[in-house]
C-alpha positions as CSV (number, residue, x, y, z in Angstrom):
1,M,-25.6,25.5,-18.7
2,V,-22.1,25.7,-20.3
3,S,-19.6,23.4,-18.8
4,A,-16.5,24.9,-17.2
5,Y,-14.5,22.5,-19.5
6,A,-16.4,23.3,-22.8
7,D,-13.6,25.2,-24.4
8,L,-11.0,22.6,-23.6
9,E,-13.2,19.8,-24.8
10,E,-13.9,21.6,-28.1
11,R,-10.2,22.1,-28.7
12,M,-9.5,18.4,-28.2
13,R,-12.5,17.4,-30.3
14,A,-11.0,19.4,-33.2
15,R,-7.7,17.6,-32.9
16,L,-9.4,14.2,-33.1
17,G,-11.5,14.9,-36.2
18,G,-14.8,15.6,-34.4
19,R,-14.8,12.9,-31.7
20,A,-16.8,13.9,-28.6
21,C,-14.5,14.7,-25.7
22,L,-14.9,14.8,-22.0
23,Y,-12.5,16.6,-19.7
24,V,-11.3,14.5,-16.8
25,P,-8.9,15.3,-13.9
26,S,-6.5,12.6,-15.0
27,C,-5.9,9.9,-17.7
28,R,-6.2,7.1,-15.1
29,F,-9.6,8.4,-13.9
30,G,-10.7,8.6,-17.6
31,L,-9.6,5.1,-18.2
32,Y,-11.6,3.8,-15.2
33,L,-14.7,5.6,-16.6
34,A,-14.1,3.9,-20.0
35,L,-13.5,0.4,-18.6
36,R,-16.7,0.6,-16.4
37,R,-18.8,1.8,-19.4
38,W,-17.5,-0.7,-22.0
39,C,-16.6,-3.8,-20.0
40,A,-18.8,-5.9,-17.7
41,P,-17.1,-7.0,-14.4
42,G,-15.3,-10.3,-14.7
43,G,-14.2,-9.6,-18.3
44,R,-10.6,-10.1,-19.6
45,V,-8.7,-7.2,-21.1
46,L,-5.7,-7.6,-23.4
47,M,-3.0,-5.1,-22.5
48,S,0.7,-4.4,-22.7
49,P,2.9,-5.9,-19.9
50,V,5.4,-2.9,-20.4
51,N,3.1,-0.3,-19.0
52,D,2.7,1.9,-15.9
53,D,1.6,-0.2,-13.0
54,V,-1.1,2.4,-12.2
55,I,-2.9,1.4,-15.3
56,F,-2.7,-2.3,-14.2
57,F,-4.4,-1.3,-11.0
58,V,-7.1,0.7,-12.8
59,V,-8.0,-2.4,-14.8
60,L,-8.3,-4.4,-11.6
61,A,-10.4,-1.7,-9.9
62,A,-12.8,-1.9,-12.8
63,G,-13.4,-5.6,-11.9
64,L,-11.5,-6.9,-14.9
65,R,-8.8,-9.5,-15.4
66,P,-5.6,-8.2,-17.2
67,V,-4.3,-10.4,-19.9
68,Q,-0.7,-9.6,-20.9
69,A,0.0,-9.4,-24.6
70,P,3.2,-10.3,-26.6
71,L,5.2,-7.3,-27.7
72,D,7.5,-6.4,-30.6
73,P,11.0,-6.2,-28.9
74,G,12.1,-3.4,-31.3
75,D,9.7,-0.7,-30.0
76,G,7.5,-2.3,-27.3
77,S,4.3,-2.2,-29.4
78,L,1.6,-4.8,-29.2
79,D,2.1,-7.8,-31.5
80,P,-1.4,-9.0,-32.4
81,A,-0.1,-11.9,-34.6
82,A,1.6,-13.5,-31.6
83,V,-1.7,-13.6,-29.6
84,P,-3.1,-17.2,-29.8
85,D,-6.7,-17.7,-31.1
86,S,-7.5,-19.2,-27.7
87,V,-6.6,-15.9,-26.0
88,W,-8.5,-13.8,-28.6
89,S,-11.7,-15.8,-28.1
90,G,-11.8,-15.2,-24.4
91,L,-11.3,-11.4,-24.4
92,S,-13.8,-8.7,-23.5
93,A,-11.7,-5.8,-24.7
94,V,-8.3,-4.7,-26.0
95,L,-6.5,-1.8,-24.3
96,T,-3.6,-0.2,-26.3
97,T,-0.7,1.6,-24.7
98,N,1.0,3.5,-27.5
99,L,4.1,3.3,-25.4
100,Y,6.1,6.6,-25.3
101,G,3.9,7.8,-28.2
102,N,4.9,5.0,-30.6
103,P,1.5,3.8,-32.0
104,D,0.2,0.3,-31.5
105,P,-1.1,-1.3,-34.7
106,A,-4.6,0.2,-34.3
107,P,-6.0,-0.6,-37.7
108,D,-5.2,-4.3,-37.2
109,L,-6.6,-4.2,-33.6
110,R,-9.7,-2.4,-34.8
111,A,-10.4,-5.1,-37.4
112,R,-9.8,-7.9,-34.9
113,C,-12.1,-6.3,-32.3
114,D,-14.8,-5.8,-34.8
115,R,-14.7,-9.4,-35.8
116,L,-14.9,-10.5,-32.2
117,G,-17.5,-7.9,-31.3
118,I,-15.5,-6.4,-28.4
119,P,-14.4,-2.8,-27.8
120,L,-11.0,-1.3,-28.6
121,L,-9.9,1.2,-25.9
122,E,-6.9,3.4,-26.5
123,D,-4.6,4.7,-23.8
124,A,-3.1,7.7,-25.6
125,A,-1.4,9.3,-22.6
126,H,1.9,9.4,-24.4
127,A,0.5,9.9,-27.8
128,I,-1.1,13.3,-28.4
129,G,0.0,14.2,-31.9
130,S,0.9,10.7,-33.0
131,T,-0.9,9.1,-36.0
132,V,-1.4,5.6,-37.3
133,G,-3.0,4.5,-40.5
134,G,-3.6,8.1,-41.5
135,R,-5.7,8.9,-38.4
136,P,-4.7,10.4,-35.0
137,V,-4.0,7.9,-32.2
138,G,-7.2,8.0,-30.2
139,A,-9.5,8.1,-33.3
140,W,-9.6,4.3,-33.7
141,G,-11.1,3.0,-30.5
142,D,-14.6,3.0,-29.1
143,A,-13.0,5.3,-26.5
144,A,-9.5,6.8,-25.9
145,V,-7.9,8.5,-22.9
146,F,-5.3,11.3,-23.1
147,S,-3.1,12.9,-20.5
148,L,-2.2,16.6,-20.1
149,S,0.6,15.7,-17.7
150,K,2.9,14.6,-20.5
151,H,3.5,16.7,-23.7
152,T,1.8,19.8,-22.2
153,G,3.5,19.5,-18.8
154,A,0.3,20.7,-17.1
155,K,0.7,18.0,-14.4
156,T,-3.1,17.6,-14.3
157,G,-6.0,16.8,-16.5
158,G,-6.9,14.7,-19.5
159,F,-9.6,13.7,-21.9
160,L,-11.9,10.8,-22.5
161,A,-12.8,10.8,-26.2
162,V,-15.6,8.6,-27.5
163,A,-16.7,7.4,-30.9
164,D,-20.4,7.6,-30.1
165,P,-21.3,11.2,-29.1
166,R,-24.6,9.9,-27.6
167,L,-22.6,8.4,-24.7
168,R,-20.9,11.6,-23.7
169,D,-23.6,13.1,-21.4
170,G,-24.0,9.9,-19.5
171,L,-20.2,9.6,-19.0
172,A,-20.1,13.2,-17.8
173,A,-22.7,12.4,-15.2
174,E,-20.7,9.4,-14.1
175,R,-17.6,11.5,-13.9
176,D,-19.2,14.2,-11.8
177,A,-20.6,11.6,-9.4
178,M,-17.2,10.1,-8.7
179,L,-15.2,13.4,-8.5
180,R,-14.1,14.6,-5.1
181,P,-14.5,18.2,-4.2
182,A,-11.7,20.7,-4.9
183,R,-9.7,21.7,-1.8
184,L,-7.7,24.9,-1.3
185,T,-4.8,22.8,0.0
186,G,-4.9,20.7,-3.1
187,E,-4.8,23.8,-5.3
188,L,-1.9,25.3,-3.3
189,A,0.0,22.0,-3.6
190,Y,-0.6,21.9,-7.3
191,L,0.7,25.5,-7.8
192,A,3.8,24.6,-5.7
193,R,4.6,21.4,-7.6
194,P,6.8,23.0,-10.3
195,Y,8.9,24.7,-7.7
196,A,9.3,21.5,-5.6
197,E,10.4,19.6,-8.7
198,S,12.8,22.3,-9.7
199,A,14.3,22.2,-6.2
200,A,14.6,18.5,-6.4
201,R,16.5,18.7,-9.6
202,G,18.7,21.4,-8.2
203,L,19.5,19.2,-5.2
204,R,20.0,16.2,-7.5
205,L,17.2,14.4,-5.6
206,A,19.0,14.6,-2.3
207,R,17.2,13.3,0.8
208,P,15.4,16.7,1.6
209,A,14.1,16.9,-1.9
210,H,12.8,13.3,-1.8
211,A,11.0,14.2,1.5
212,A,9.5,17.3,0.0
213,L,8.2,15.4,-3.1
214,R,6.7,12.6,-0.9
215,T,4.9,15.3,1.2
216,L,3.2,16.5,-2.0
217,G,2.4,13.0,-3.1
218,L,4.8,13.3,-6.1
219,H,7.4,10.7,-5.3
220,E,6.3,7.4,-3.8
221,R,8.2,4.7,-5.5
222,P,11.2,3.1,-3.9
223,G,12.0,1.5,-7.2
224,I,10.7,1.4,-10.8
225,R,7.5,-0.5,-9.7
226,M,5.5,0.4,-6.7
227,P,5.2,-2.3,-3.9
228,L,2.5,-4.8,-5.0
229,R,1.3,-5.6,-1.4
230,P,-0.4,-8.8,-2.6
231,A,-2.4,-9.5,0.6
232,E,-4.0,-6.1,0.6
233,L,-4.5,-6.3,-3.2
234,A,-6.4,-9.6,-2.8
235,R,-8.7,-8.0,-0.3
236,A,-9.3,-5.1,-2.6
237,L,-10.2,-7.4,-5.4
238,G,-13.2,-8.7,-3.4
239,A,-14.7,-5.2,-3.5
240,A,-14.2,-4.6,-7.2
241,P,-15.5,-2.9,-9.3
242,A,-14.8,0.2,-7.1
243,L,-12.2,2.9,-7.0
244,D,-11.9,3.5,-3.2
245,P,-10.4,0.1,-2.3
246,F,-7.7,0.5,-5.0
247,D,-7.0,4.2,-4.1
248,P,-3.6,3.3,-2.4
249,W,-2.3,2.1,-5.7
250,I,-4.1,4.2,-8.2
251,R,-3.2,7.5,-6.5
252,V,0.5,6.9,-6.5
253,D,2.4,10.0,-7.7
254,M,-0.9,11.8,-8.3
255,H,-3.1,12.0,-5.2
256,T,-5.5,14.4,-7.1
257,Y,-6.3,12.0,-9.8
258,R,-10.1,12.2,-9.1
259,L,-10.2,15.8,-7.7
260,R,-12.6,18.3,-9.2
261,P,-10.3,20.9,-10.8
262,G,-10.3,24.4,-9.5
263,A,-9.6,27.6,-11.3
264,A,-5.8,27.4,-10.8
265,R,-5.6,24.0,-12.5
266,L,-7.9,24.9,-15.4
267,G,-6.0,28.1,-15.9
268,R,-2.7,26.3,-16.2
269,V,-4.2,23.6,-18.4
270,R,-5.5,26.3,-20.8
271,R,-2.1,28.0,-21.0
272,R,-0.2,24.8,-21.6
273,L,-2.7,23.6,-24.2
274,D,-2.1,26.9,-26.0
275,A,1.5,25.9,-26.3
276,L,0.9,22.2,-27.3
277,D,1.8,22.5,-31.0
278,T,5.1,24.2,-30.1
279,A,5.9,21.4,-27.7
280,L,5.0,18.8,-30.3
281,D,7.3,20.4,-32.9
282,A,10.2,20.2,-30.3
283,H,9.4,16.5,-29.6
284,R,9.2,15.7,-33.3
285,A,12.6,17.3,-34.1
286,G,14.3,15.5,-31.2
287,T,12.6,12.2,-32.1
288,A,14.1,12.4,-35.6
289,R,17.6,12.8,-34.2
290,L,17.2,9.9,-31.8
291,L,15.6,7.5,-34.3
292,A,18.4,8.2,-36.7
293,S,21.0,7.2,-34.0
294,E,22.7,3.8,-33.6
295,Y,20.6,3.2,-30.5
296,S,17.3,3.0,-32.3
297,A,16.1,-0.4,-33.6
298,R,13.6,1.1,-36.0
299,G,15.3,4.1,-37.6
300,L,13.4,6.9,-39.2
301,P,9.9,6.1,-40.7
302,E,10.0,5.2,-44.4
303,D,7.1,7.7,-45.1
304,G,9.1,10.5,-43.5
305,E,6.3,11.2,-40.9
306,V,8.2,11.5,-37.7
307,P,5.9,11.2,-34.6
308,P,6.3,13.6,-31.7
309,L,7.3,10.8,-29.3
310,F,7.0,11.7,-25.6
311,R,10.0,9.6,-24.9
312,V,12.2,7.8,-27.5
313,P,13.1,4.2,-26.3
314,L,16.7,3.8,-27.2
315,L,18.0,0.2,-26.8
316,V,21.2,-0.2,-24.8
317,E,23.2,-3.2,-23.6
318,D,23.8,-1.9,-20.1
319,R,20.9,0.3,-19.1
320,D,22.3,1.0,-15.6
321,A,25.5,2.4,-17.1
322,A,23.4,4.4,-19.6
323,V,21.3,5.9,-16.8
324,A,24.4,6.8,-14.9
325,A,25.9,8.5,-18.0
326,L,22.9,10.6,-18.5
327,A,22.7,11.5,-14.8
328,R,26.2,12.9,-15.0
329,R,24.8,15.4,-17.5
330,R,21.8,16.0,-15.1
331,I,19.4,14.2,-17.5
332,T,16.9,12.2,-15.4
333,T,15.7,8.9,-16.8
334,G,12.0,8.2,-16.0
335,Y,9.1,6.2,-17.4
336,L,10.8,2.8,-17.0
337,Y,8.5,-0.1,-16.8
338,D,10.6,-3.1,-15.7
339,P,9.9,-5.9,-15.0
340,P,6.8,-6.6,-17.2
341,L,3.5,-6.7,-15.4
342,D,3.1,-10.5,-15.5
343,A,6.5,-10.9,-13.8
344,Y,5.6,-8.1,-11.3
345,A,2.2,-9.2,-10.3
346,G,2.1,-13.0,-11.1
347,E,-0.8,-15.3,-12.0
348,P,-2.9,-14.5,-8.9
349,F,-3.6,-11.1,-10.5
350,T,-3.0,-11.4,-14.2
351,D,-2.9,-13.9,-17.1
352,P,0.8,-14.0,-18.2
353,S,1.8,-13.3,-21.8
354,P,1.8,-16.4,-24.0
355,S,5.2,-15.1,-25.3
356,P,6.9,-13.2,-22.5
357,A,10.5,-13.1,-23.7
358,P,10.3,-10.1,-26.1
359,A,8.6,-7.9,-23.5
360,A,11.2,-8.9,-20.9
361,W,14.0,-8.1,-23.3
362,F,12.5,-4.7,-24.2
363,A,11.8,-3.8,-20.6
364,G,15.3,-4.5,-19.6
365,H,17.1,-2.7,-22.5
366,A,14.8,0.3,-23.2
367,L,16.2,3.7,-22.3
368,P,13.4,6.3,-22.6
369,V,15.0,9.6,-23.6
370,D,13.3,13.0,-23.6
371,P,13.6,14.0,-27.3
372,R,14.0,17.7,-26.3
373,R,17.4,16.7,-24.9
374,A,18.3,14.5,-27.8
375,D,21.8,16.0,-28.6
376,E,22.9,16.1,-25.0
377,A,21.7,12.5,-24.4
378,L,23.5,11.1,-27.5
379,A,26.7,12.9,-26.6
380,A,26.6,11.5,-23.1
381,L,26.0,7.9,-24.2
382,R,28.7,8.0,-26.8
383,A,31.2,9.6,-24.5
384,A,30.5,6.9,-21.9
385,G,31.0,4.1,-24.5
386,V,27.4,2.9,-24.0
387,R,26.8,0.2,-26.6
388,P,23.5,-0.3,-28.5
389,A,21.5,-3.5,-28.0
390,V,20.0,-5.3,-30.9
391,P,16.8,-7.3,-30.6
392,S,17.1,-10.9,-31.7
393,P,14.4,-13.2,-32.9
394,A,14.5,-15.1,-29.6
395,P,16.1,-12.9,-27.0
396,G,15.1,-15.2,-24.2
397,G,14.3,-12.4,-21.8
398,A,18.0,-12.0,-20.9
399,R,19.2,-8.6,-19.9
């Protein structure tokens, strides 16, 4: 029998040079599938401390111990050379982040994982269309997960891509066993989401708009990070690996993350995927303008290949002032990941980074800007006198 997702999976397979692809209702659900398949419970997973906290809780739900990695303070990418040999030797897997679409050093990580005999897993949620080492992000790992909530704006869906096509059918069976049945109310809420978000923007996120978004499960964070609730989290750890005990954390901002998709969702996903290349072109053009600005530590790539970043992390001295300057132009700043996960969760739940200062500096100074609004954002920052921040060799984590 032909899968309801077959056409979507084939289109993603072609983008990844022939890798077998599995449609999943969300990137976070796909990552859980991958972690359970490639990592035995109790293993240690190297990951970025500047990352969505949902991903941190997915790693815990899979029965694994997060190990926070050192980062390059210029762009937030993983810094493999700064990971001590003593840390490498104790790992069960490496999980990349490809933060904002900026690729982690996958060729180096692939080589290291091969030497250690451990899997490389790629979180490519922000990185559809990005390449590294002449290959698409997502084509280096044993498995990779993608989100259709980002560049496509579908607000649902994703893919799990695997290097070994023989594993695909088993993973599909595991996916189907864990999915929850589609509900009419869930489909209606999904169809209403764009209108709720539009209303929120029109009201400038006034109290009624916040309430409406909370009702739909779309706005649950009082701050950048969700509340950790350590006592509850410690109890959940006793039941890992399992999704249900961690559902209060993993479902944040997406209560349908493991819901079997209905016709409305799949129809919108197909339409948005049809427009993906147009969206990538717009992201690429805006990325070029932002990377060429005084607020970018990296500048334009030397090879001229500008990636279609989902967000471009500009570096500013006073991020609060920069966020306020953008807000006055009705440009919302999202996808902030501050503080780093080791500072957020602490040693009861994660191994801290052996070199935490660069990540703390980057987390405090990064201003993720939607490249489709590059010109407006740059005009707002310059008019407000926002000054760029420059990474130093030893920033000390100061903001």
